[in-house]
N, C-alpha and C positions, 0 to 999 in steps of 0.2 A: 484301503491304505495305498499311499503313493510312495515312491522310492526314487532317490537320486544317488547315483554313484559318481563321485568326483575322482577321476583317474589322473594323477600327476605322473606322467610318463617318465620313467627312469629316475624317479625321485629318491629312491633308496641308494645308499652308498656305503663306504667304509670309513672308519675313523681316520682322521688326517692330522698329522703333527702340526700343520699350519693352523688348525682350528682347536688346538689344545687337546688332541686325541678325541675330538667329537666328530660325528658325521655332519655333513651339511644340514641334514634334517634336524639333528640335535642342536646345532649351532644357530640355525635360523630362528628368527622371532616368529613363532607360529601360535599366537594366542587362541585362535579359533580351533585348530586341530587339537591343541592341548585341552581346550574346553570340552571337545568331543570325548577325549580320553577320560576326563574327570566325570562327565555325565553319562558315558556309555561304556563300551567294552572293546578290548583289543584282542588281536590274535595274529598269527603268521599264515601266509598263503604260499603254497608251492604252485607256481604258475607255468613252469616249463616241464612237460613230461619227459621221461627218459627217452633218449633217442632223437630229441629235437634240439636245434640250436636255440639260443636265448634271444629270439626275435620278438619284436612287438606284435607281429602277426600271430605267432603261436600263443603268446601270453594273453593278448586281448581276446582271441577266440576262446581260450580256456576260461577266462573270467566270465565271459558271456555264456558259458555252458556248452560250447561246441567243441567236443573232444577232437584235437588235431589228428589223432589216430584214425578217426572216421572221416573227417571233412576237409582236412588241409590238402591242397594241391599245389600251393605256391603263393608267394606274395603278389606276383605280377597279375594273376587273374582277379584277385580281390581289388586291386587298384583299377583294373580295366572295368570292373563292374561299377566302381565309383564314377568313372569317366563316361559311363553310358555306352560303352563299347560292347556290343553283343557278339561274344566269341562263338564261332562255330565249334562243334564238338572236337575237331582235330586241331584247332588253333592252339598255339602255346604263347601265352603272354608273359613277358619278362618285365620286371622293374628295371628301369633304365636311368641310371644317374648321369648327370653331367659332372665330370670330374676334372681335376688337374693332375696330370702325370708328368713328372720331370725327371729326365735321365732314368726312365723305366721304374720310377718310384712313385707310389701314390702319395702325393703331397696334400691333397684336399679332396674329400669325398663329395663335396658340395659346390666346388668352384667358388669358394668364398660366399656361399649362399646366394648364388646367382638369382636375379629376379625372374619372375614368371614371364615377363615380356621379353627379356633377353633370351630365355630358353626357347620361347616360341619362335623367335627369329632364327635361332640356330637350327631348330628342327625343320623349319620351312626351307632352309637351304639344303639340308641333308636329305630330306625325303626323295627328291628326284634322283639322287645318286644311288639310292638303295630301294628300287621299286619293287623288289621281291619280298619286302617286309613292310610293315606299317609302323611308323613312329608317331607318337602323340605327346604333345607337351602337356605337362600337368602343373603342379605348384612348385616353383623354384627349381631345385635340382631333381625333384622326384617326377620322373616321366615314365613312358611306356614304350615297349617295342613288342610287336606281335609277329610271330612267324606263322604263316599260313601252312596248315598241314605239318606242324612242327613235330620233331622227335624228342625234344627236351635236351637240356644241358645243365651242368652244374658249374657254378662259379662262386667265388667268395664275396660277401657283401663288402663294398669298398670302405665302409666305416670301420671294418675290422682289420684293415691292412694299411692304415695311414702310417707313413714312414717306412714302409717295406717295399722291396722290389716286387713288381706285379707278375713276373713271369710264372711263378708257381701257382698263381691264383686265377689264371686266365680260364675261359670256358673250356669244358671238356664234355664230350658226349655227342649225341646225334646231330645237334644243331651247332656244334662248336665251330665248324669251318665257316658256316654262314655268318655267325656272330662275330668271329674274328675279322671277316671281310668287312662287315659293317663298322666295326671299331676302327679299322684302318681307314676306311672312307671318311669317317668322322674326323680323324686327325688331319686329313687333307683339306676337307671342307672348312673346318674351324681354324685352320692355321693362320689365315690372313683375313678372317671374317671381320666385318665392321664392328660387330659386338665386342670382339676381343680387342680390336684396336682401341675402342672407346674405353674398355675396362683397364687396359694397360696404361692408357693416358691418365686415367683417374687413380692410378696406383692400386688397382684391384687385380686379383689373380685371374688369368685367362682360363677359359674352358678349353682343354686340349683334346677331349674325346668323350665318347659315351662309354658306359660300363653296364652291360646287361647282367642281371642276376635274378635268382629265385623265380624261375619260370614254371608255368603249370597250365593245366586245362581248367575250363570253367567248373567251379565247384557247385555242389547242390546241398544247401542247408535246409533243415526244417525251419519253418517260419517261427519267429520269436513268439508271436501271439498264440500260436497253436501249442508251442512247447510249454509256455508258462501261463497261458490264460491272461496275459497282460499286454496292453498296447505300449510298445517301447519306441524310444527315439534316441538318436545320438547327436551330440554336438562335437565336431572335430574339424580342424583345418587340414587334416591329413587324409589323403585319398585312401590309404589302407583302411582306416577305421570306417570311413564312409562306405567303402566297398563291402566290408563285413556287414554293415547295417543293411545295405541293399540286398545282399544275399539272404539275410534273415527277415526281410520284409519290414524292417524298422523305418521310422521316419528319419530323414536326414535334415537337420536344421542348420541352415547356413547363417553364419554370423558375420556381418560386415566388420572389417578390421581384424578378423582372426587370420593370422598368417602362418601358424604352425612353427613359429620361431620365437626368439626372445622378445621381439617387439610386438607380439600379439596384443589385442585389446582385451585384457583380462576382465575388465568391468563389463564390457559388452557381452562376453560369454556368460557372466553371472546373470545379467538382465535377461538375456534370451533364454537361459535355463529356467528361470522363474516363470517366464511367460509360457514356455513350452510345456512345463509340467501341469499346467491347467487342463490341457486336453490329452495328456498322456498318463499312464499308470507308472511308467518307469523311464528315467532319463539317465543316459551314460554321458557324462560331461568330461571329455578328454582334453587335457592340456599338455602340449608337446614340449614346452620350453625347458623343463628340467633335464630332459633327455638330450636336447641339443647342447645345453651347457656342459653336460657330462662328456659328450663326444668332443667338445672343444677343449676339455681339460681345464675349464675355468671355474675355480672355486667361487670367486666373487659372483659370477653370473648364475651359478647354480644356487647359491644361497638366495640371491635376489629372486630367481624364478620360483623357488619354494615359498618365499614370503608372499609373492604375488598369487600363487595357488592358494595360500592361506587366506588372502584377502577375498578370493572368490568363495572359499568355504564359509567365511563370515557372512557374505551376502546370502548364501543359501540358508544358513542357520537362522538368520534374521527374517527371511522372507518365506520360509517353508516349514510346515509343522509335521511333515511325514518322516519316514526313516531315511537317514543319510549315512552313507559309507564313504570313506576316503582311503585310498591306497595307491601305490605305484603298480605298474605292470611287471617290472623287473628292475633290478639295480642297473645303473650306468655309472660305475665308479670313476671318479676323477683320475685315479691311478692308472687305469687301463684304457680309458676313453672309449669303452665299448660295453655291451651288455654282458651280464653274468647270470648264472643260473640260480643264485641264492634265493631262498624264500624272502618274501616281502612283508612288511607290517601292514595291518589294516585296522581301522577303527570304525565302529558303528554306533550311531546314536539312535536309540529307540528299541534295542533288543537286550536290555539288561545293563547292569552296572558292575564293574569290577573295581580293583584298587589302583589301577594305573592313573597317573596324574599328568603324564605328558605323552605325546605321540612320537615314537622313535623306533628305530630298528631293535634296540635293546629292550626298551620298556615293553614293547608289544609281545615279547617272548614270554612274559609272565601273565599275559592277559587271560581272561576267562574262556576265550574261544579257542585257545591253544593253536595247533597247526591243522590246516585244512588243505585239501586239493582244490585248485581253482575251478575245475569243472563242476564242483559241487557248491560253489559260492552263492550263486543266485538262488538255487534251491533252498539253501540255508537262510539267505536273506529274506526270502518270500515266505518261509515257513511260519 
């Protein structure tokens, strides 16, 4: 038997008055997810263990069966693995956003979703000014900073503090002084950088500085194939997910046109998924767009992203006769523009049938699979 999990990042939400007290998932036209609900069974999944923040790193590790209590060291080292950076045992890798801060207020956690080429140019100018650390450009605003022989530091994810003053959320801990110095250097280097001059001329937000967060040491995961007896792979445009896959020894399938944003090539993801499952036993198809729309607080974009996820689900249902599951990793409600800890709905075709007729946060609560913990999800799916 073969298995595909379609993960709509941040797809779950709360009822909105603008949508007639429906959630974006309830409001969106999702004939394929609803078909799965009619033909299969639903349930709810707790993806964030007690004591952890509601991050995509924690949620996706949990869904893949890697208990964060045992294996999580930080988001940064997972993204370093995805970039092919071989961390020494005492290195600390931090996720490093390119952000816009104005009047000491976080105005944009992504610098208007800066392009990867622009980010690479900014980091090329910054690296010589901070030779005691390594910065590495990733995809768009998602980049990396490595402290050699680091001591660690805590800081708040920038997407959690949009519209707030940054001072209470600056790095604290052993690496804090060094990180703050790097942040100050970035403000100087980026201040009159050609990239920012061009962005301002084009009416776009400038990148004012870096923001390092979620640092940690290199993790050690059990291999997915040894853990489950199945050859697994991941499709994602996000370094975090690909880093988890590399830690677990899973195949990482790159899809041309996959951006990790609202403009991603959904159809290409579907085509590559159907091709990849031919040589895999399990495929984790991650689609980031609903989460990005949630962070933007855009109802229209979130509904559109969910409908595009549903289109991909339709491609999978039409071209694959194995077991299919669809779920978010966490909610990213429009109201708060960040992740929350609430359980998420899931639907599975191929493991029994219940009385649900649509796929939504409310409908899944009455499903036959009831509530489960995410770390047990794949054991249940494969049973």
